[in-house]
N, C-alpha and C positions, 0 to 999 in steps of 0.2 A: 748415344744420346748427346754427347758433348757437341757433335756436329749440329744437331738440331738446336741446342741451346745457343751456340754461337750464331747460327742463322737468325734466330729470334732476337737475340741481343742486337744484331746488326740492323734490325728494323728500326731501332731507336724509339720504340714506343714503351710507355710505362705499363700499358695493358694490351694484351693480345687476345683476340677472340679464340675460343676453343676450336672453331672450325679451321683456323689457320694452323694451329698446333696439330690437329688431326690430319690435315693434308700433308704436313711436313713428316709426320710419323709414317703415313702411308707411303710416301715417296721413298723414305729411307728403308722401310721394310721391303719394298718391292725390289730394291737393289741387293739387300742382304739375305732375305729368306722369303721365298715366294709363298710357302705354306703359312708362315706367320702373317704375311701381307693379306692373304685371302681371309684368314681367321679374323684379323683386325677389321678388314673391310666389311665383313659380314655383320659385325656388331656396330661399327662406326656408321655405316650407311644404312643400317637397319633393313636388310633385305626383306622384301615382302613375298617374293616369288622365287622359285627355283631358277627360273630363267635369268634373273638378275645375278645370281651366284655364278651361273654359267658364263655370263658376259665377262665377268672379271677374270675367270680362268682363261677364256678365249684371248683376252688382251695380253695375258702373260705368255701364252703360247705363240702369239703373232710375232712374226719376225719383222724388225724395223725395215721400212722401205728406204731405199737409197735414192 
């Protein structure tokens, strides 16, 4: 979490939108713990359909293109 705090401080803003914080948390979780990432994403993005959940899982399984 200190990484996220530092990144937010570097923005130099006195107020930061919750959407910016949420995106930073998602990025960090994606690197640290994929299960935690999907769980957070399911609440943060408010999945409405099972397919949306599947899309996030597919993105995790996708290999980066070179």
